[in-house]
PDB file of N, CA, C, O and CB in Angstrom:
ATOM      1  N   MET A   1     156.384  50.733 150.008  1.00  0.00           N
ATOM      2  CA  MET A   1     155.253  51.625 150.104  1.00  0.00           C
ATOM      3  C   MET A   1     154.298  51.397 148.935  1.00  0.00           C
ATOM      4  O   MET A   1     153.105  51.186 149.154  1.00  0.00           O
ATOM      5  CB  MET A   1     155.721  53.079 150.144  1.00  0.00           C
ATOM      6  N   PHE A   2     154.803  51.435 147.684  1.00  0.00           N
ATOM      7  CA  PHE A   2     153.966  51.187 146.512  1.00  0.00           C
ATOM      8  C   PHE A   2     154.246  49.802 145.991  1.00  0.00           C
ATOM      9  O   PHE A   2     155.384  49.333 146.032  1.00  0.00           O
ATOM     10  CB  PHE A   2     154.210  52.240 145.413  1.00  0.00           C
ATOM     11  N   GLN A   3     153.219  49.147 145.502  1.00  0.00           N
ATOM     12  CA  GLN A   3     153.358  47.802 144.962  1.00  0.00           C
ATOM     13  C   GLN A   3     153.499  47.894 143.446  1.00  0.00           C
ATOM     14  O   GLN A   3     152.828  48.694 142.794  1.00  0.00           O
ATOM     15  CB  GLN A   3     152.143  46.908 145.358  1.00  0.00           C
ATOM     16  N   ASP A   4     154.369  47.074 142.906  1.00  0.00           N
ATOM     17  CA  ASP A   4     154.583  47.044 141.465  1.00  0.00           C
ATOM     18  C   ASP A   4     153.310  46.544 140.794  1.00  0.00           C
ATOM     19  O   ASP A   4     152.845  45.444 141.090  1.00  0.00           O
ATOM     20  CB  ASP A   4     155.800  46.143 141.093  1.00  0.00           C
ATOM     21  N   SER A   5     152.741  47.345 139.892  1.00  0.00           N
ATOM     22  CA  SER A   5     151.467  46.977 139.271  1.00  0.00           C
ATOM     23  C   SER A   5     151.611  45.879 138.230  1.00  0.00           C
ATOM     24  O   SER A   5     150.604  45.367 137.739  1.00  0.00           O
ATOM     25  CB  SER A   5     150.840  48.186 138.635  1.00  0.00           C
ATOM     26  N   THR A   6     152.844  45.501 137.878  1.00  0.00           N
ATOM     27  CA  THR A   6     153.036  44.443 136.893  1.00  0.00           C
ATOM     28  C   THR A   6     153.095  43.077 137.529  1.00  0.00           C
ATOM     29  O   THR A   6     153.242  42.079 136.823  1.00  0.00           O
ATOM     30  CB  THR A   6     154.288  44.686 136.108  1.00  0.00           C
ATOM     31  N   GLN A   7     152.983  43.001 138.855  1.00  0.00           N
ATOM     32  CA  GLN A   7     153.049  41.716 139.542  1.00  0.00           C
ATOM     33  C   GLN A   7     151.723  41.416 140.211  1.00  0.00           C
ATOM     34  O   GLN A   7     150.981  42.328 140.577  1.00  0.00           O
ATOM     35  CB  GLN A   7     154.185  41.705 140.574  1.00  0.00           C
ATOM     36  N   GLY A   8     151.426  40.132 140.371  1.00  0.00           N
ATOM     37  CA  GLY A   8     150.230  39.709 141.091  1.00  0.00           C
ATOM     38  C   GLY A   8     149.103  39.340 140.155  1.00  0.00           C
ATOM     39  O   GLY A   8     149.110  39.689 138.975  1.00  0.00           O
ATOM     40  N   ALA A   9     148.130  38.623 140.704  1.00  0.00           N
ATOM     41  CA  ALA A   9     147.018  38.109 139.913  1.00  0.00           C
ATOM     42  C   ALA A   9     146.133  39.234 139.365  1.00  0.00           C
ATOM     43  O   ALA A   9     145.625  39.141 138.247  1.00  0.00           O
ATOM     44  CB  ALA A   9     146.182  37.155 140.754  1.00  0.00           C
ATOM     45  N   ASP A  10     145.951  40.292 140.156  1.00  0.00           N
ATOM     46  CA  ASP A  10     145.098  41.383 139.697  1.00  0.00           C
ATOM     47  C   ASP A  10     145.672  42.062 138.460  1.00  0.00           C
ATOM     48  O   ASP A  10     144.937  42.401 137.532  1.00  0.00           O
ATOM     49  CB  ASP A  10     144.908  42.404 140.809  1.00  0.00           C
ATOM     50  N   ALA A  11     146.974  42.258 138.450  1.00  0.00           N
ATOM     51  CA  ALA A  11     147.599  42.912 137.311  1.00  0.00           C
ATOM     52  C   ALA A  11     147.442  42.067 136.052  1.00  0.00           C
ATOM     53  O   ALA A  11     147.197  42.610 134.975  1.00  0.00           O
ATOM     54  CB  ALA A  11     149.080  43.177 137.592  1.00  0.00           C
ATOM     55  N   LEU A  12     147.579  40.748 136.169  1.00  0.00           N
ATOM     56  CA  LEU A  12     147.447  39.887 135.008  1.00  0.00           C
ATOM     57  C   LEU A  12     146.002  39.854 134.511  1.00  0.00           C
ATOM     58  O   LEU A  12     145.751  39.851 133.306  1.00  0.00           O
ATOM     59  CB  LEU A  12     147.926  38.476 135.340  1.00  0.00           C
ATOM     60  N   THR A  13     145.075  39.831 135.435  1.00  0.00           N
ATOM     61  CA  THR A  13     143.663  39.804 135.060  1.00  0.00           C
ATOM     62  C   THR A  13     143.279  41.081 134.329  1.00  0.00           C
ATOM     63  O   THR A  13     142.604  41.028 133.300  1.00  0.00           O
ATOM     64  CB  THR A  13     142.779  39.617 136.300  1.00  0.00           C
ATOM     65  N   ASN A  14     143.705  42.233 134.853  1.00  0.00           N
ATOM     66  CA  ASN A  14     143.355  43.496 134.227  1.00  0.00           C
ATOM     67  C   ASN A  14     143.997  43.651 132.861  1.00  0.00           C
ATOM     68  O   ASN A  14     143.390  44.220 131.954  1.00  0.00           O
ATOM     69  CB  ASN A  14     143.758  44.643 135.114  1.00  0.00           C
ATOM     70  N   GLN A  15     145.203  43.159 132.703  1.00  0.00           N
ATOM     71  CA  GLN A  15     145.895  43.326 131.435  1.00  0.00           C
ATOM     72  C   GLN A  15     145.342  42.398 130.357  1.00  0.00           C
ATOM     73  O   GLN A  15     145.296  42.770 129.184  1.00  0.00           O
ATOM     74  CB  GLN A  15     147.376  43.080 131.618  1.00  0.00           C
ATOM     75  N   SER A  16     144.930  41.210 130.740  1.00  0.00           N
ATOM     76  CA  SER A  16     144.511  40.250 129.734  1.00  0.00           C
ATOM     77  C   SER A  16     143.017  40.321 129.413  1.00  0.00           C
ATOM     78  O   SER A  16     142.576  39.738 128.423  1.00  0.00           O
ATOM     79  CB  SER A  16     144.860  38.869 130.190  1.00  0.00           C
ATOM     80  N   ALA A  17     142.243  41.016 130.222  1.00  0.00           N
ATOM     81  CA  ALA A  17     140.798  41.088 129.989  1.00  0.00           C
ATOM     82  C   ALA A  17     140.516  42.032 128.823  1.00  0.00           C
ATOM     83  O   ALA A  17     140.927  43.192 128.858  1.00  0.00           O
ATOM     84  CB  ALA A  17     140.051  41.561 131.270  1.00  0.00           C
ATOM     85  N   PRO A  18     139.824  41.556 127.795  1.00  0.00           N
ATOM     86  CA  PRO A  18     139.505  42.442 126.671  1.00  0.00           C
ATOM     87  C   PRO A  18     138.449  43.466 127.081  1.00  0.00           C
ATOM     88  O   PRO A  18     137.585  43.195 127.915  1.00  0.00           O
ATOM     89  CB  PRO A  18     139.012  41.625 125.457  1.00  0.00           C
ATOM     90  N   LEU A  19     138.540  44.631 126.484  1.00  0.00           N
ATOM     91  CA  LEU A  19     137.541  45.654 126.759  1.00  0.00           C
ATOM     92  C   LEU A  19     136.234  45.266 126.063  1.00  0.00           C
ATOM     93  O   LEU A  19     136.259  44.790 124.928  1.00  0.00           O
ATOM     94  CB  LEU A  19     138.033  47.058 126.286  1.00  0.00           C
ATOM     95  N   PRO A  20     135.102  45.462 126.725  1.00  0.00           N
ATOM     96  CA  PRO A  20     133.834  45.093 126.084  1.00  0.00           C
ATOM     97  C   PRO A  20     133.583  45.976 124.867  1.00  0.00           C
ATOM     98  O   PRO A  20     133.813  47.185 124.900  1.00  0.00           O
ATOM     99  CB  PRO A  20     132.659  45.213 127.084  1.00  0.00           C
ATOM    100  N   GLU A  21     133.114  45.361 123.811  1.00  0.00           N
ATOM    101  CA  GLU A  21     132.800  46.107 122.602  1.00  0.00           C
ATOM    102  C   GLU A  21     131.381  46.646 122.704  1.00  0.00           C
ATOM    103  O   GLU A  21     130.465  45.948 123.139  1.00  0.00           O
ATOM    104  CB  GLU A  21     132.966  45.221 121.341  1.00  0.00           C
ATOM    105  N   SER A  22     131.219  47.870 122.305  1.00  0.00           N
ATOM    106  CA  SER A  22     129.881  48.461 122.296  1.00  0.00           C
ATOM    107  C   SER A  22     129.147  47.988 121.056  1.00  0.00           C
ATOM    108  O   SER A  22     129.733  47.845 119.983  1.00  0.00           O
ATOM    109  CB  SER A  22     129.948  50.017 122.340  1.00  0.00           C
ATOM    110  N   SER A  23     127.878  47.751 121.218  1.00  0.00           N
ATOM    111  CA  SER A  23     127.064  47.374 120.068  1.00  0.00           C
ATOM    112  C   SER A  23     125.826  48.261 120.048  1.00  0.00           C
ATOM    113  O   SER A  23     125.502  48.939 121.023  1.00  0.00           O
ATOM    114  CB  SER A  23     126.672  45.859 120.118  1.00  0.00           C
ATOM    115  N   TYR A  24     125.165  48.235 118.937  1.00  0.00           N
ATOM    116  CA  TYR A  24     123.967  49.039 118.765  1.00  0.00           C
ATOM    117  C   TYR A  24     122.785  48.137 118.468  1.00  0.00           C
ATOM    118  O   TYR A  24     122.914  47.110 117.802  1.00  0.00           O
ATOM    119  CB  TYR A  24     124.155  50.071 117.643  1.00  0.00           C
ATOM    120  N   GLU A  25     121.642  48.536 118.970  1.00  0.00           N
ATOM    121  CA  GLU A  25     120.388  47.862 118.655  1.00  0.00           C
ATOM    122  C   GLU A  25     119.405  48.925 118.187  1.00  0.00           C
ATOM    123  O   GLU A  25     119.448  50.073 118.627  1.00  0.00           O
ATOM    124  CB  GLU A  25     119.829  47.066 119.893  1.00  0.00           C
ATOM    125  N   SER A  26     118.538  48.526 117.305  1.00  0.00           N
ATOM    126  CA  SER A  26     117.549  49.485 116.842  1.00  0.00           C
ATOM    127  C   SER A  26     116.153  49.017 117.225  1.00  0.00           C
ATOM    128  O   SER A  26     115.879  47.824 117.351  1.00  0.00           O
ATOM    129  CB  SER A  26     117.653  49.685 115.322  1.00  0.00           C
ATOM    130  N   GLY A  27     115.302  49.981 117.401  1.00  0.00           N
ATOM    131  CA  GLY A  27     113.909  49.705 117.740  1.00  0.00           C
ATOM    132  C   GLY A  27     113.047  50.773 117.100  1.00  0.00           C
ATOM    133  O   GLY A  27     113.552  51.775 116.595  1.00  0.00           O
ATOM    134  N   ARG A  28     111.747  50.553 117.126  1.00  0.00           N
ATOM    135  CA  ARG A  28     110.836  51.508 116.503  1.00  0.00           C
ATOM    136  C   ARG A  28     109.844  52.065 117.508  1.00  0.00           C
ATOM    137  O   ARG A  28     109.353  51.354 118.385  1.00  0.00           O
ATOM    138  CB  ARG A  28     110.094  50.856 115.351  1.00  0.00           C
ATOM    139  N   HIS A  29     109.568  53.327 117.363  1.00  0.00           N
ATOM    140  CA  HIS A  29     108.543  54.010 118.143  1.00  0.00           C
ATOM    141  C   HIS A  29     107.401  54.322 117.187  1.00  0.00           C
ATOM    142  O   HIS A  29     107.625  54.701 116.037  1.00  0.00           O
ATOM    143  CB  HIS A  29     109.100  55.319 118.834  1.00  0.00           C
ATOM    144  N   LEU A  30     106.211  54.162 117.660  1.00  0.00           N
ATOM    145  CA  LEU A  30     105.023  54.432 116.847  1.00  0.00           C
ATOM    146  C   LEU A  30     104.122  55.384 117.622  1.00  0.00           C
ATOM    147  O   LEU A  30     103.707  55.086 118.742  1.00  0.00           O
ATOM    148  CB  LEU A  30     104.263  53.107 116.484  1.00  0.00           C
ATOM    149  N   LEU A  31     103.825  56.520 117.025  1.00  0.00           N
ATOM    150  CA  LEU A  31     102.881  57.477 117.606  1.00  0.00           C
ATOM    151  C   LEU A  31     101.596  57.411 116.806  1.00  0.00           C
ATOM    152  O   LEU A  31     101.619  57.454 115.576  1.00  0.00           O
ATOM    153  CB  LEU A  31     103.463  58.931 117.616  1.00  0.00           C
ATOM    154  N   MET A  32     100.481  57.308 117.502  1.00  0.00           N
ATOM    155  CA  MET A  32      99.178  57.290 116.841  1.00  0.00           C
ATOM    156  C   MET A  32      98.245  58.236 117.582  1.00  0.00           C
ATOM    157  O   MET A  32      98.177  58.231 118.811  1.00  0.00           O
ATOM    158  CB  MET A  32      98.585  55.845 116.795  1.00  0.00           C
ATOM    159  N   GLY A  33      97.538  59.038 116.822  1.00  0.00           N
ATOM    160  CA  GLY A  33      96.590  59.978 117.404  1.00  0.00           C
ATOM    161  C   GLY A  33      96.256  61.047 116.395  1.00  0.00           C
ATOM    162  O   GLY A  33      96.512  60.894 115.201  1.00  0.00           O
ATOM    163  N   SER A  34      95.688  62.121 116.876  1.00  0.00           N
ATOM    164  CA  SER A  34      95.373  63.233 115.978  1.00  0.00           C
ATOM    165  C   SER A  34      96.679  63.833 115.464  1.00  0.00           C
ATOM    166  O   SER A  34      97.734  63.645 116.069  1.00  0.00           O
ATOM    167  CB  SER A  34      94.505  64.318 116.702  1.00  0.00           C
ATOM    168  N   LEU A  35      96.607  64.544 114.365  1.00  0.00           N
ATOM    169  CA  LEU A  35      97.803  65.177 113.810  1.00  0.00           C
ATOM    170  C   LEU A  35      98.430  66.127 114.828  1.00  0.00           C
ATOM    171  O   LEU A  35      99.654  66.195 114.944  1.00  0.00           O
ATOM    172  CB  LEU A  35      97.460  65.935 112.513  1.00  0.00           C
ATOM    173  N   THR A  36      97.599  66.856 115.560  1.00  0.00           N
ATOM    174  CA  THR A  36      98.101  67.772 116.586  1.00  0.00           C
ATOM    175  C   THR A  36      98.853  67.023 117.674  1.00  0.00           C
ATOM    176  O   THR A  36      99.933  67.448 118.084  1.00  0.00           O
ATOM    177  CB  THR A  36      96.951  68.566 117.202  1.00  0.00           C
ATOM    178  N   PHE A  37      98.291  65.906 118.150  1.00  0.00           N
ATOM    179  CA  PHE A  37      98.943  65.111 119.183  1.00  0.00           C
ATOM    180  C   PHE A  37     100.299  64.600 118.706  1.00  0.00           C
ATOM    181  O   PHE A  37     101.294  64.706 119.423  1.00  0.00           O
ATOM    182  CB  PHE A  37      98.052  63.940 119.593  1.00  0.00           C
ATOM    183  N   VAL A  38     100.337  64.047 117.500  1.00  0.00           N
ATOM    184  CA  VAL A  38     101.579  63.483 116.970  1.00  0.00           C
ATOM    185  C   VAL A  38     102.633  64.570 116.820  1.00  0.00           C
ATOM    186  O   VAL A  38     103.779  64.376 117.225  1.00  0.00           O
ATOM    187  CB  VAL A  38     101.329  62.793 115.617  1.00  0.00           C
ATOM    188  N   GLN A  39     102.266  65.706 116.246  1.00  0.00           N
ATOM    189  CA  GLN A  39     103.229  66.789 116.060  1.00  0.00           C
ATOM    190  C   GLN A  39     103.721  67.357 117.388  1.00  0.00           C
ATOM    191  O   GLN A  39     104.904  67.666 117.529  1.00  0.00           O
ATOM    192  CB  GLN A  39     102.612  67.895 115.227  1.00  0.00           C
ATOM    193  N   THR A  40     102.831  67.495 118.351  1.00  0.00           N
ATOM    194  CA  THR A  40     103.211  68.012 119.672  1.00  0.00           C
ATOM    195  C   THR A  40     104.164  67.054 120.384  1.00  0.00           C
ATOM    196  O   THR A  40     105.132  67.487 121.008  1.00  0.00           O
ATOM    197  CB  THR A  40     101.960  68.248 120.536  1.00  0.00           C
ATOM    198  N   THR A  41     103.892  65.767 120.290  1.00  0.00           N
ATOM    199  CA  THR A  41     104.745  64.775 120.945  1.00  0.00           C
ATOM    200  C   THR A  41     106.128  64.739 120.302  1.00  0.00           C
ATOM    201  O   THR A  41     107.132  64.621 121.005  1.00  0.00           O
ATOM    202  CB  THR A  41     104.096  63.385 120.883  1.00  0.00           C
ATOM    203  N   ILE A  42     106.193  64.836 118.989  1.00  0.00           N
ATOM    204  CA  ILE A  42     107.485  64.861 118.296  1.00  0.00           C
ATOM    205  C   ILE A  42     108.292  66.085 118.740  1.00  0.00           C
ATOM    206  O   ILE A  42     109.497  65.981 118.970  1.00  0.00           O
ATOM    207  CB  ILE A  42     107.282  64.874 116.752  1.00  0.00           C
ATOM    208  N   LYS A  43     107.639  67.233 118.859  1.00  0.00           N
ATOM    209  CA  LYS A  43     108.325  68.448 119.326  1.00  0.00           C
ATOM    210  C   LYS A  43     108.813  68.287 120.760  1.00  0.00           C
ATOM    211  O   LYS A  43     109.911  68.732 121.095  1.00  0.00           O
ATOM    212  CB  LYS A  43     107.392  69.666 119.225  1.00  0.00           C
ATOM    213  N   LEU A  44     108.005  67.652 121.610  1.00  0.00           N
ATOM    214  CA  LEU A  44     108.401  67.430 123.003  1.00  0.00           C
ATOM    215  C   LEU A  44     109.624  66.510 123.079  1.00  0.00           C
ATOM    216  O   LEU A  44     110.559  66.785 123.830  1.00  0.00           O
ATOM    217  CB  LEU A  44     107.226  66.827 123.808  1.00  0.00           C
ATOM    218  N   LEU A  45     109.620  65.434 122.317  1.00  0.00           N
ATOM    219  CA  LEU A  45     110.765  64.520 122.315  1.00  0.00           C
ATOM    220  C   LEU A  45     112.018  65.206 121.790  1.00  0.00           C
ATOM    221  O   LEU A  45     113.127  64.865 122.201  1.00  0.00           O
ATOM    222  CB  LEU A  45     110.457  63.283 121.473  1.00  0.00           C
ATOM    223  N   HIS A  46     111.857  66.162 120.891  1.00  0.00           N
ATOM    224  CA  HIS A  46     112.997  66.948 120.416  1.00  0.00           C
ATOM    225  C   HIS A  46     113.525  67.857 121.526  1.00  0.00           C
ATOM    226  O   HIS A  46     114.737  67.956 121.723  1.00  0.00           O
ATOM    227  CB  HIS A  46     112.598  67.787 119.182  1.00  0.00           C
ATOM    228  N   LYS A  47     112.621  68.522 122.252  1.00  0.00           N
ATOM    229  CA  LYS A  47     113.038  69.390 123.368  1.00  0.00           C
ATOM    230  C   LYS A  47     113.770  68.601 124.441  1.00  0.00           C
ATOM    231  O   LYS A  47     114.649  69.138 125.116  1.00  0.00           O
ATOM    232  CB  LYS A  47     111.822  70.093 123.984  1.00  0.00           C
ATOM    233  N   LEU A  48     113.417  67.330 124.604  1.00  0.00           N
ATOM    234  CA  LEU A  48     114.073  66.462 125.587  1.00  0.00           C
ATOM    235  C   LEU A  48     115.361  65.846 125.038  1.00  0.00           C
ATOM    236  O   LEU A  48     115.973  64.997 125.685  1.00  0.00           O
ATOM    237  CB  LEU A  48     113.119  65.354 126.027  1.00  0.00           C
ATOM    238  N   ASN A  49     115.769  66.278 123.840  1.00  0.00           N
ATOM    239  CA  ASN A  49     116.987  65.790 123.175  1.00  0.00           C
ATOM    240  C   ASN A  49     116.971  64.285 122.930  1.00  0.00           C
ATOM    241  O   ASN A  49     118.010  63.626 122.967  1.00  0.00           O
ATOM    242  CB  ASN A  49     118.201  66.147 124.004  1.00  0.00           C
ATOM    243  N   TYR A  50     115.796  63.761 122.685  1.00  0.00           N
ATOM    244  CA  TYR A  50     115.701  62.325 122.409  1.00  0.00           C
ATOM    245  C   TYR A  50     115.840  62.026 120.923  1.00  0.00           C
ATOM    246  O   TYR A  50     116.458  61.034 120.538  1.00  0.00           O
ATOM    247  CB  TYR A  50     114.374  61.775 122.924  1.00  0.00           C
ATOM    248  N   THR A  51     115.267  62.883 120.094  1.00  0.00           N
ATOM    249  CA  THR A  51     115.313  62.642 118.655  1.00  0.00           C
ATOM    250  C   THR A  51     115.110  63.941 117.895  1.00  0.00           C
ATOM    251  O   THR A  51     114.640  64.936 118.446  1.00  0.00           O
ATOM    252  CB  THR A  51     114.252  61.612 118.244  1.00  0.00           C
ATOM    253  N   GLU A  52     115.468  63.914 116.638  1.00  0.00           N
ATOM    254  CA  GLU A  52     115.253  65.053 115.749  1.00  0.00           C
ATOM    255  C   GLU A  52     113.892  64.898 115.058  1.00  0.00           C
ATOM    256  O   GLU A  52     113.508  63.785 114.697  1.00  0.00           O
ATOM    257  CB  GLU A  52     116.406  65.165 114.695  1.00  0.00           C
ATOM    258  N   PRO A  53     113.174  65.983 114.875  1.00  0.00           N
ATOM    259  CA  PRO A  53     111.875  65.888 114.216  1.00  0.00           C
ATOM    260  C   PRO A  53     111.939  65.265 112.817  1.00  0.00           C
ATOM    261  O   PRO A  53     111.020  64.550 112.418  1.00  0.00           O
ATOM    262  CB  PRO A  53     111.264  67.254 114.123  1.00  0.00           C
ATOM    263  N   ASN A  54     113.001  65.528 112.082  1.00  0.00           N
ATOM    264  CA  ASN A  54     113.113  64.987 110.724  1.00  0.00           C
ATOM    265  C   ASN A  54     113.400  63.490 110.697  1.00  0.00           C
ATOM    266  O   ASN A  54     113.360  62.880 109.628  1.00  0.00           O
ATOM    267  CB  ASN A  54     114.199  65.715 109.974  1.00  0.00           C
ATOM    268  N   ASP A  55     113.688  62.889 111.843  1.00  0.00           N
ATOM    269  CA  ASP A  55     113.932  61.445 111.894  1.00  0.00           C
ATOM    270  C   ASP A  55     112.630  60.640 111.847  1.00  0.00           C
ATOM    271  O   ASP A  55     112.655  59.436 111.590  1.00  0.00           O
ATOM    272  CB  ASP A  55     114.711  61.093 113.160  1.00  0.00           C
ATOM    273  N   TRP A  56     111.506  61.294 112.091  1.00  0.00           N
ATOM    274  CA  TRP A  56     110.198  60.631 112.059  1.00  0.00           C
ATOM    275  C   TRP A  56     109.681  60.537 110.640  1.00  0.00           C
ATOM    276  O   TRP A  56     110.017  61.368 109.797  1.00  0.00           O
ATOM    277  CB  TRP A  56     109.188  61.378 112.935  1.00  0.00           C
ATOM    278  N   SER A  57     108.874  59.540 110.372  1.00  0.00           N
ATOM    279  CA  SER A  57     108.195  59.461 109.072  1.00  0.00           C
ATOM    280  C   SER A  57     107.189  60.605 108.986  1.00  0.00           C
ATOM    281  O   SER A  57     106.831  61.212 109.995  1.00  0.00           O
ATOM    282  CB  SER A  57     107.483  58.069 108.879  1.00  0.00           C
ATOM    283  N   ARG A  58     106.750  60.883 107.791  1.00  0.00           N
ATOM    284  CA  ARG A  58     105.664  61.862 107.653  1.00  0.00           C
ATOM    285  C   ARG A  58     104.403  61.224 108.251  1.00  0.00           C
ATOM    286  O   ARG A  58     104.285  59.999 108.268  1.00  0.00           O
ATOM    287  CB  ARG A  58     105.439  62.284 106.128  1.00  0.00           C
ATOM    288  N   PRO A  59     103.478  62.025 108.732  1.00  0.00           N
ATOM    289  CA  PRO A  59     102.241  61.449 109.279  1.00  0.00           C
ATOM    290  C   PRO A  59     101.489  60.652 108.213  1.00  0.00           C
ATOM    291  O   PRO A  59     101.242  61.137 107.109  1.00  0.00           O
ATOM    292  CB  PRO A  59     101.332  62.560 109.844  1.00  0.00           C
ATOM    293  N   LEU A  60     101.137  59.435 108.566  1.00  0.00           N
ATOM    294  CA  LEU A  60     100.442  58.527 107.650  1.00  0.00           C
ATOM    295  C   LEU A  60      99.038  58.257 108.164  1.00  0.00           C
ATOM    296  O   LEU A  60      98.858  58.078 109.369  1.00  0.00           O
ATOM    297  CB  LEU A  60     101.223  57.200 107.484  1.00  0.00           C
ATOM    298  N   PRO A  61      98.044  58.221 107.297  1.00  0.00           N
ATOM    299  CA  PRO A  61      96.676  57.929 107.762  1.00  0.00           C
ATOM    300  C   PRO A  61      96.574  56.484 108.250  1.00  0.00           C
ATOM    301  O   PRO A  61      97.192  55.581 107.685  1.00  0.00           O
ATOM    302  CB  PRO A  61      95.645  58.184 106.628  1.00  0.00           C
ATOM    303  N   THR A  62      95.791  56.280 109.298  1.00  0.00           N
ATOM    304  CA  THR A  62      95.606  54.933 109.851  1.00  0.00           C
ATOM    305  C   THR A  62      94.341  54.260 109.316  1.00  0.00           C
ATOM    306  O   THR A  62      94.164  53.053 109.478  1.00  0.00           O
ATOM    307  CB  THR A  62      95.547  54.997 111.376  1.00  0.00           C
ATOM    308  N   GLY A  63      93.480  55.023 108.691  1.00  0.00           N
ATOM    309  CA  GLY A  63      92.194  54.487 108.250  1.00  0.00           C
ATOM    310  C   GLY A  63      91.075  54.828 109.207  1.00  0.00           C
ATOM    311  O   GLY A  63      89.902  54.634 108.888  1.00  0.00           O
ATOM    312  N   ARG A  64      91.423  55.331 110.372  1.00  0.00           N
ATOM    313  CA  ARG A  64      90.413  55.794 111.328  1.00  0.00           C
ATOM    314  C   ARG A  64      90.240  57.294 111.154  1.00  0.00           C
ATOM    315  O   ARG A  64      91.197  57.987 110.808  1.00  0.00           O
ATOM    316  CB  ARG A  64      90.815  55.444 112.801  1.00  0.00           C
ATOM    317  N   PRO A  65      89.052  57.802 111.385  1.00  0.00           N
ATOM    318  CA  PRO A  65      88.819  59.246 111.225  1.00  0.00           C
ATOM    319  C   PRO A  65      89.724  60.071 112.152  1.00  0.00           C
ATOM    320  O   PRO A  65      89.863  59.769 113.337  1.00  0.00           O
ATOM    321  CB  PRO A  65      87.341  59.579 111.506  1.00  0.00           C
ATOM    322  N   ASN A  66      90.323  61.099 111.594  1.00  0.00           N
ATOM    323  CA  ASN A  66      91.150  62.054 112.349  1.00  0.00           C
ATOM    324  C   ASN A  66      92.323  61.403 113.075  1.00  0.00           C
ATOM    325  O   ASN A  66      92.761  61.915 114.106  1.00  0.00           O
ATOM    326  CB  ASN A  66      90.296  62.784 113.352  1.00  0.00           C
ATOM    327  N   GLU A  67      92.837  60.296 112.569  1.00  0.00           N
ATOM    328  CA  GLU A  67      93.973  59.634 113.215  1.00  0.00           C
ATOM    329  C   GLU A  67      95.093  59.423 112.196  1.00  0.00           C
ATOM    330  O   GLU A  67      94.865  58.987 111.067  1.00  0.00           O
ATOM    331  CB  GLU A  67      93.540  58.274 113.842  1.00  0.00           C
ATOM    332  N   VAL A  68      96.320  59.752 112.639  1.00  0.00           N
ATOM    333  CA  VAL A  68      97.515  59.511 111.836  1.00  0.00           C
ATOM    334  C   VAL A  68      98.525  58.767 112.695  1.00  0.00           C
ATOM    335  O   VAL A  68      98.371  58.647 113.911  1.00  0.00           O
ATOM    336  CB  VAL A  68      98.118  60.849 111.292  1.00  0.00           C
ATOM    337  N   MET A  69      99.564  58.270 112.030  1.00  0.00           N
ATOM    338  CA  MET A  69     100.650  57.649 112.772  1.00  0.00           C
ATOM    339  C   MET A  69     101.970  58.134 112.201  1.00  0.00           C
ATOM    340  O   MET A  69     102.069  58.465 111.019  1.00  0.00           O
ATOM    341  CB  MET A  69     100.557  56.102 112.716  1.00  0.00           C
ATOM    342  N   ALA A  70     102.976  58.172 113.052  1.00  0.00           N
ATOM    343  CA  ALA A  70     104.332  58.504 112.639  1.00  0.00           C
ATOM    344  C   ALA A  70     105.247  57.453 113.262  1.00  0.00           C
ATOM    345  O   ALA A  70     105.024  57.002 114.385  1.00  0.00           O
ATOM    346  CB  ALA A  70     104.741  59.973 113.076  1.00  0.00           C
ATOM    347  N   ILE A  71     106.280  57.074 112.510  1.00  0.00           N
ATOM    348  CA  ILE A  71     107.175  55.997 112.940  1.00  0.00           C
ATOM    349  C   ILE A  71     108.592  56.549 113.019  1.00  0.00           C
ATOM    350  O   ILE A  71     109.026  57.316 112.159  1.00  0.00           O
ATOM    351  CB  ILE A  71     107.105  54.773 111.963  1.00  0.00           C
ATOM    352  N   LEU A  72     109.300  56.146 114.063  1.00  0.00           N
ATOM    353  CA  LEU A  72     110.702  56.495 114.248  1.00  0.00           C
ATOM    354  C   LEU A  72     111.486  55.216 114.452  1.00  0.00           C
ATOM    355  O   LEU A  72     111.118  54.394 115.291  1.00  0.00           O
ATOM    356  CB  LEU A  72     110.896  57.467 115.446  1.00  0.00           C
ATOM    357  N   THR A  73     112.553  55.034 113.706  1.00  0.00           N
ATOM    358  CA  THR A  73     113.491  53.948 113.959  1.00  0.00           C
ATOM    359  C   THR A  73     114.704  54.583 114.619  1.00  0.00           C
ATOM    360  O   THR A  73     115.330  55.480 114.055  1.00  0.00           O
ATOM    361  CB  THR A  73     113.879  53.168 112.631  1.00  0.00           C
ATOM    362  N   LYS A  74     115.033  54.109 115.822  1.00  0.00           N
ATOM    363  CA  LYS A  74     116.123  54.704 116.601  1.00  0.00           C
ATOM    364  C   LYS A  74     117.158  53.660 116.922  1.00  0.00           C
ATOM    365  O   LYS A  74     116.831  52.552 117.346  1.00  0.00           O
ATOM    366  CB  LYS A  74     115.597  55.340 117.891  1.00  0.00           C
ATOM    367  N   LYS A  75     118.413  54.016 116.718  1.00  0.00           N
ATOM    368  CA  LYS A  75     119.524  53.141 117.040  1.00  0.00           C
ATOM    369  C   LYS A  75     120.089  53.574 118.389  1.00  0.00           C
ATOM    370  O   LYS A  75     120.371  54.756 118.586  1.00  0.00           O
ATOM    371  CB  LYS A  75     120.618  53.177 115.925  1.00  0.00           C
ATOM    372  N   VAL A  76     120.259  52.636 119.321  1.00  0.00           N
ATOM    373  CA  VAL A  76     120.710  52.930 120.678  1.00  0.00           C
ATOM    374  C   VAL A  76     121.957  52.121 120.972  1.00  0.00           C
ATOM    375  O   VAL A  76     122.036  50.937 120.641  1.00  0.00           O
ATOM    376  CB  VAL A  76     119.602  52.626 121.716  1.00  0.00           C
ATOM    377  N   LYS A  77     122.928  52.764 121.594  1.00  0.00           N
ATOM    378  CA  LYS A  77     124.163  52.086 121.993  1.00  0.00           C
ATOM    379  C   LYS A  77     123.906  51.223 123.220  1.00  0.00           C
ATOM    380  O   LYS A  77     123.436  51.717 124.246  1.00  0.00           O
ATOM    381  CB  LYS A  77     125.287  53.109 122.277  1.00  0.00           C
ATOM    382  N   ILE A  78     124.213  49.946 123.115  1.00  0.00           N
ATOM    383  CA  ILE A  78     124.052  49.010 124.220  1.00  0.00           C
ATOM    384  C   ILE A  78     125.443  48.658 124.715  1.00  0.00           C
ATOM    385  O   ILE A  78     126.280  48.198 123.938  1.00  0.00           O
ATOM    386  CB  ILE A  78     123.251  47.725 123.789  1.00  0.00           C
ATOM    387  N   SER A  79     125.698  48.869 125.998  1.00  0.00           N
ATOM    388  CA  SER A  79     127.034  48.557 126.517  1.00  0.00           C
ATOM    389  C   SER A  79     127.038  47.342 127.387  1.00  0.00           C
ATOM    390  O   SER A  79     128.088  46.952 127.898  1.00  0.00           O
ATOM    391  CB  SER A  79     127.581  49.714 127.289  1.00  0.00           C
TER     392      SER A  79
END
């Protein structure tokens, strides 16, 4: 009725196959716009559980009038 799981090609393949190792990759997000836009977007991404507000850089001037940028470096698990 039941087959011995220690016999057969499938059992050997499953036992000898190493489990894949998880790795991480990092990338950067850049927000550019008015201070209000940048702050609102950071709050929205926090509400969506994507990132913490304190993980972003402080708003930095871009050299354009009324424009700032904020940078986030995020590490993501790649399987």
